[in-house]
N, C-alpha and C positions, 0 to 999 in steps of 0.2 A: 841346684840352687840357682839364684837369679844371675849374679854377676859371673859371667863365664868368658874370661879372656886369658890367654896364655901370657900376654905381655902386660906389664904394669905401666899405666899411663901416669907419668909424673906430674903433668899439668892438667888436672881435671878438678871439678868441684869436690870430688870425694877426697882429694888430697889437700886441696886448698882450705876446705871448711875446718878440718881438725887443727891445722896450723893457725888459721885465723882465730879459732876458738881459744887456743892457748895464748896467743898474743893479746887478745881482748881480755882474757882472764888476768894476765900480768898487769895490764893497764888499769883495770877497774877494781882489782882486789883491795878491800879495805877502804874503799871510797864511797861517799854518798852519791848515788846516781839520780839524775833527773829523769823525767818521763821519757825523753828521747833516747837516752842511753839504756834505760830499762827495756824499751822496745827493741833497740838494736841487739842487746844481749839475748833477748828472747828469740829473735830471728836467727842469730848465729847458733844459739843452742839447738833450735829445731834442725838447722842444716847439719850440725855436727852429729846429732842423733841419727839422721838419715845416712850420713857418711859412715857412722859406726855399723849400721845395718849392712851396708855394702861390703865393708871390709870383713865383717864377720861371715858373710855369705861366701866371700872368696876363700877364706880359710876353711870354712865348712865344706866347700866343694872339693878342696884339696884333700881333706882328711876323710870325707864321705860320711854317710849316716851310720849310726846315730851320733857319731862324735861331733858332727857339725851342729846339731841342735844343742849339745852339751856346751859347746864353745859359747854360743850366744846366751844360753841360760846363765852360765857363770859370769859372763861379762856384765850382763844386766844386773845380776844380784850384787856385784861389786859396787855398782852405782847406787843401788838401793841402800846397802849397808852404810856406805860413806855418807849419804844424805841423812839417814836417820841419826847416826852418831853425831854428826856435826850440828844438826838442829837440836838434838837433845842436850848437847853441851851448852849451846847458846840460849836454849829456850827455858831452862830452869824447871820449876815445878809444873808449869803449864804443859811441858812436853813429856810428862810421865807416861801418858798413854799413846804417844806417837808411834812407838814400835808396834804396839798392838793394832792401831788403826791402819798403819801402812801394810803390815803383813796380812791382815784380814782382807784389806782392799786388794792386795796382790792375789790372794787366793780366789776371791770372787771374780776378778778381772780375767785371770788365767783360765779357770775352770768353766766360766760362763761366757766371758767376752771373747778370748782367743779361740777357744774350742767352738763356741757358737758361731762366730764369724766364719771360721774355716768350714764348718759343716754346711752353713747356709750357702756360702759362695761355691763350694765344691758341688753341692747338690743342684744349685741353679745352673751350673755350667755342664756338669757331667752326669746328672741324674743321681742315683744312689751312690753314696760314698762308702768306700771300703777301707777297713783298717784291721790291724792285728789285735784281736780282743785279749790275747794272753799278755802281751806287753803293756797295752793300754790299761788293762785291768790291774796289773801289778803296780803300775805307776799311780793309778787312782787310789789304790789301797794305801800306798805310802803317803799320799797327800792327806787322806782321811785320818790316818794314824797320827801324823805330825800335827795336823790342825787340832785334833782332839787333845793330844798331850800338852800342847803349848798354849792353846787359846781357850779351850773349854774347861779343863781341869782347874785352872787357877780360880775360877768363879766358885768352885765347890770345896776347895781345900779349907781347912780350919786352923792351920798353924799360925796364920797371920790374918788380921782383919782386912776385908776388902778383896777385890779380885787380883791378888798377887801371890806369888810363890814365896815361901820362906827361902833362906839361903841354900840349905841342902836340896830343897825341891827344885830350885832354879838350876843348880848344878846338874842334878839328875836329868832335867828336861833338856839342858844343853847337850849333855853327853849322848842322850838317847837320840836327839835330833841329828847329831853328827854321825852316829852309828847308822841310822836309817839312811841318811844321805849317801854315806860311803857304800852301803850295801846296794842301794839303787844304782849308783854309778858303776859298780862292779858288774851288776847284772846286765845293765844296759850296754856296756861297752866290751865286756869280756865273756862272761859265762853264757848269757843268753842274748847275744847281740841280734840274732835273727828274729827275736820277738818284737823288735822295734824297727823292723824294716817293712816297707810297703808290701801288700799282698794283692793278688788278683781275685777274681770271683770264685776261684776254686781253693782259695787259701794258700796258694803257692807264692813264695816270696819272689818279688819282682827284682830284676837287676837294677842297678843304679842308672840314672838317666844318662843317655849318651850325649853328654855335653863336653865341650872342650875344657879339660881341667887346667887350672893355672899351673905354671911352673913352680918349682920349689922356691925360686927367688921371688916370684910375684906373690906367693903365699906368705913368705916371710916379711915382705914389704907391707902387705896388707895387715899382718899381725902387728907390725910396728905402728902403723897408722891407727889401728884399732885401739892400741894402748894409749896413744896420744889423744884420740877422740874421747876415750873414757875419762881420762884426766880432765879434759876440757869440759865434758858434760857434768862431771861431779862439781868442778869449781864454779862453772857458770850457773848451775842449778842452785848452788849455795848462795851465789850473789843474787839470784832471782827470788830466793826464799822469802826475804822481807816483803817483796812486792806480792808474792803469793799469799802470805799470811794477811797482809793488809787488804788484799782483794777479797779474801774469804770473810774477813770481818766486815768490810764495806758492803758485801752482798747479804750480810745477815745470816751467813751459814754457821753451823757449829764449828768449833775449833778442830774437832776430829776430822773435818773435811780436808784439812791440810794433808793428812795421810793419804786420802783418796787422790788428791792432786799429784802427790809424789809418786804413787803407784802408777797412775795413768801416764805420767811422764816417763818413768824408767821402763815401762813395759811397751812403750810405743815401738821400739825396734822389733821386738818379738811379734807384736801384732801385725806389723807390716810383713815380716818374713813369713808368718803363718798364712796370711792371706795370699801371698804370692805362691806359696807351696800348694794351697788348696786349688787355686786357679789352674795349676799344672797337674791336678789330680794326684797330688802327693799328700793325702790327708794324714797318713801316719806321721809324716814329718811335722805337720801342724799340731797334731796331738802330742807328739814328743816335746815340741816347744811349749805348749800350754802346761801340761802336767809337769814337765821338767822344770819349768820356771817356778811353779808353785812349790815344788820340792826344794829347789835351791833357795827360794825366798825364805822358807821356814828353816830348813836344815842348816843354812849358813848365817842367816840374820840373827836368830835367837841365840846361838852360842856366842856370836860376836857381841851382842847387846849384853848378854850375861857377863862376859868378860869386862865390858865397858862399865858395868855397875860398880866396879872396884873404885873408880874415880868419879863417877857421876853422882851428883847429889839427888836426893829425893827418891820416892818409891818408883817401882817399875810395874805399871798396871798392865797385865797381860790378859786377864779374863774378859770374855765377851759378855755383853748384855743379853737380855732375853730376846730382843728383836734380832740381833746379829746371830744368835744361836739358831733361831728358827730359819733364818735365811741359809745358814750353813747346813742345817739338816736337810732342808729342801734341795739344796744344791747336791748334797751327797746322794740322795735318793734318785734324783733326775739323772745324775752322772752315771750311776750304776746301771740304770735302765738304758742309757745311751750306749755304754761301752759293751755290755754283755753280748748283744747280737753280733758285734763286729761289723755292722753296717748301719748307716743312718741316712735320713732324708732331710729335706729342708725343714720339716716339722721340728725335729730335734734341735736343729740350729736355732729356730725361732723361739723354742721354749727356753733355751739357755740365754738367749739375748733378752727375753722378757725378765728372767731372773736377774740379769745384770742391771736392767733398767729399774727394777724394784729396789735393788741394793743402792743404786745411785740416788734414786728419789728419796729413799728413807735416810740416806746419809745427809741429804740437804734438809729434809723435813722429818726429823725423827718423831 
């Protein structure tokens, strides 16, 4: 991973940013902000996100792969779930489709954006990129199943009108999502950990990078600052959410684009980490981050939102529209063709990025 130091620097931007974020959160929470303060919050938010990446990578370097990718995936999903729930609580009926829009955006960004950027950067610097097709294929199959169960089926069920689940159907989808997520984590970290480690041209698992691992004390310190950074990111993003919604309306974009903005924001740490790993020729780590984030996004978000419906008012719209389902189907087909060979070139990376561009364009101009 990127941050490789055995000693923990107490006075650096990576420690100052999370603390500054929490202080700014305490000073601005519940207040109406002017343009200058909104811009300041945005800058501190961006710095805190980058600091979260750094500390997550320190922890990841200490625990090794694939546990490191799991740490960052779960951390980012915590941000996503917190943002969705808080915005749904304050948004009323207009936020009924926010969970669907955010989760679908996260799936498209991870499977096409993170994976596409990693494949393109890795191929540009190192030629053909290599990864373990067994582990990547299993992760992709989990993503496909989760997305179909939670985002496609609600459009076709008939127990309730509209693209939503009935109560029992929502409970089943939540339990199935948790079960799939738990099975994936067990497979990735215990039973078949070797499927998610980098491989060479002969398919032999490569050893971890020979970088100076942080001490246990440094890793614990980074874990603490990671928690602080995540709290600051969730709070500051909540403060920025009115400005985000106002900006979406002012630009004439559909309200559903708010979910895209949230997904882009919370997935920024993983995108940066995946790009760094690809440049170091660790494509398997990048794919672990991409697919692992998609699995965590659905597998943890949907059950949490299902639980939150106990006190949330209004319907929960989960079913995708026809355009979104076409994009998801195309993403599934392209991803399967990318993963099966266990190697990819810049062409595959470019194809995924074009799919991401199509999703973003159609999200703005449906």
